[in-house]
C-alpha positions in Angstrom: 52.5 35.6 -8.2 50.9 32.5 -9.3 47.4 32.3 -10.8 44.6 31.4 -8.3 43.4 27.8 -8.8 39.7 27.6 -9.8 37.5 26.1 -7.1 36.3 22.7 -7.9 32.5 22.4 -8.5 30.9 21.1 -5.3 28.6 18.8 -7.3 31.7 17.3 -9.0 33.5 16.9 -5.7 30.5 15.1 -4.3 30.3 12.8 -7.3 33.9 11.9 -7.1 33.6 11.2 -3.4 30.7 8.8 -4.1 32.6 7.1 -6.8 35.7 6.7 -4.6 33.7 5.1 -1.8 32.0 2.8 -4.3 35.3 1.6 -5.7 37.1 1.3 -2.4 36.3 -2.4 -2.1 35.8 -2.3 1.6 34.1 -5.4 3.0 31.3 -5.0 5.5 32.3 -5.8 9.0 31.5 -9.3 10.2 28.6 -9.6 12.6 29.6 -10.5 16.1 28.8 -14.0 17.3 25.6 -14.1 19.3 26.4 -15.1 22.9 24.3 -17.7 24.7 22.8 -17.3 28.2 22.9 -20.3 30.6 19.3 -19.7 31.9 17.8 -21.2 35.1 15.4 -24.2 34.8 12.3 -22.0 35.0 13.4 -19.9 32.0 14.6 -23.0 30.1 11.1 -24.5 30.5 9.5 -21.3 29.2 11.9 -21.3 26.2 10.8 -24.8 25.3 7.1 -24.0 25.8 7.4 -20.8 23.7 9.1 -22.6 20.8 6.6 -25.5 20.9 3.7 -23.0 21.0 5.2 -21.0 18.1 5.3 -24.2 16.0 1.7 -25.0 16.8 0.7 -21.4 16.0 2.5 -21.5 12.6 0.8 -24.9 11.8 -2.6 -23.5 12.9 -2.1 -20.3 10.9 -1.2 -22.3 7.8 -4.4 -24.4 8.2 -6.5 -21.3 8.8 -5.1 -19.6 5.7 -5.8 -22.7 3.6 -9.4 -23.2 4.9 -10.1 -19.4 5.1 -9.2 -18.9 1.4 -11.8 -21.5 0.4 -14.4 -19.9 2.6 -13.7 -16.4 1.3 -13.8 -17.6 -2.3 -17.2 -19.3 -1.7 -18.7 -16.2 0.1 -17.5 -13.8 -2.6 -19.3 -15.8 -5.2 -22.5 -15.6 -3.1 -21.9 -11.9 -2.6 -21.5 -11.4 -6.4 -24.7 -13.3 -7.1 -26.8 -11.5 -4.5 -25.2 -8.1 -5.2 -26.1 -8.3 -8.9 -29.7 -9.1 -7.9 -29.7 -5.8 -5.8 -29.4 -7.7 -2.5 -25.8 -6.7 -1.5 -24.5 -7.5 1.9 -20.9 -6.6 3.1 -21.0 -9.3 5.8 -22.2 -12.9 6.2 -22.3 -15.7 8.7 -21.1 -19.0 7.3 -22.3 -22.0 9.1 -20.3 -25.2 9.7 -21.6 -28.4 11.3 -20.5 -27.3 14.8 -19.0 -23.8 14.3 -19.6 -20.6 12.3 -17.4 -17.8 11.0 -18.2 -14.2 10.1 -17.2 -12.9 6.7 -16.6 -9.1 6.9 -15.7 -7.0 3.9 -15.0 -3.3 4.1 -15.5 -0.4 1.6 -11.7 -0.3 1.1 -10.1 -0.5 -2.4 -6.8 0.4 -4.0 -7.1 2.3 -7.2 -4.0 3.2 -9.3 -4.3 6.7 -10.8 -2.7 5.4 -14.0 -5.9 3.5 -14.6 -8.2 6.5 -14.2 -8.9 6.9 -18.0 -9.9 3.2 -18.2 -12.2 3.5 -15.3 -13.8 6.6 -16.7 -14.4 4.8 -20.0 -15.9 1.8 -18.2 -18.1 3.7 -15.8 -19.0 6.5 -18.1 -21.6 8.8 -16.3 -21.4 6.7 -13.2 -17.7 7.5 -12.6 -18.2 10.6 -10.3 -20.8 8.7 -8.3 -18.4 5.8 -7.6 -15.0 7.4 -7.4 -13.8 10.3 -5.4 -10.7 12.2 -6.5 -8.3 13.5 -3.8 -5.5 16.0 -4.6 -2.4 16.7 -2.5 -0.2 19.6 -3.3 3.3 20.3 -1.9 6.6 21.9 -2.7 8.7 20.3 -5.3 11.8 18.6 -3.7 14.3 20.8 -5.5 12.9 23.9 -3.8 14.3 22.7 -0.5 17.9 22.5 -1.9 17.9 25.5 -4.3 18.5 28.9 -2.5 17.5 30.8 -5.6 14.1 29.0 -5.9 13.6 29.6 -2.1 14.2 33.3 -2.5 11.9 33.6 -5.5 9.3 31.6 -3.5 9.5 34.1 -0.6 9.1 37.0 -3.1 6.2 35.7 -5.1 4.0 32.8 -6.0 1.3 34.3 -8.2 1.4 33.0 -11.8 4.5 30.9 -11.1 2.7 28.5 -8.8 3.4 25.5 -11.0 7.1 26.2 -10.9 7.3 25.5 -7.1 4.4 23.2 -6.4 3.4 19.7 -7.5 0.1 17.9 -7.1 -0.6 14.3 -6.5 -3.9 12.6 -7.3 -5.4 9.7 -5.4 -8.6 7.9 -6.2 -10.9 6.5 -3.5 -14.2 4.7 -3.6 -17.3 6.6 -2.5 -19.6 5.3 0.2 -21.4 2.0 -0.8 -19.1 1.6 -3.8 -19.8 -2.2 -4.1 -23.5 -1.9 -3.9 -23.6 0.9 -6.5 -21.2 -1.1 -8.7 -23.3 -4.2 -8.7 -26.3 -2.2 -9.9 -24.4 -1.5 -13.2 -24.3 -5.2 -14.2 -21.9 -8.1 -14.3 -19.9 -6.8 -17.3 -19.1 -3.5 -15.6 -18.3 -5.3 -12.3 -15.8 -7.6 -14.0 -14.2 -4.8 -16.0 -13.8 -2.5 -13.0 -12.2 -5.3 -10.9 -9.3 -5.4 -13.3 -8.3 -1.9 -12.1 -9.9 -1.6 -8.6 -8.6 -4.0 -5.9 -10.7 -4.6 -2.8 -9.0 -5.1 0.6 -9.1 -8.7 1.7 -12.1 -9.5 3.8 -11.7 -10.9 7.3 -13.0 -14.0 8.9 -13.9 -13.9 12.6 
């Protein structure tokens, strides 16, 4: 009677299968040629009108982006100047000779948690007044695939909370963030902007 062959480790089997597929040299299937439809005259006219309108739209959007960028830069300088004087406004009307646009900025910023220590150093005692910390807690990914961890989780959490759970920190600006920030002076404003990115304002 022969000896029983040891079962191959499932992880090793999976790895070998992955390596085999990777080295198979199979080429991706060619995309099928897109068929053309011989449309009636009414649809052909709409196709032409659509493409022409799209070209005009793209040209207009490029011009709007170019001019809008200059307007936003101009208003932001005004916003900085007035904000540092204690006269902050989130929105402005900008007059042209014949038209006007509305500049609207929101209290929306992106803050990388890796920069938390730098912000705390810059803002000092003002940090808690300007930045709100949000924590999210959930199961570690390995718990979902490890029956042993799942069994232990069902039996107890208690003092082993950190073994199963992970927390994520996000930083968000508090209400009236910009107005409060301007009150701390130009040096603090410029230092904070290195780490806190405001959402792009809109022109309407």
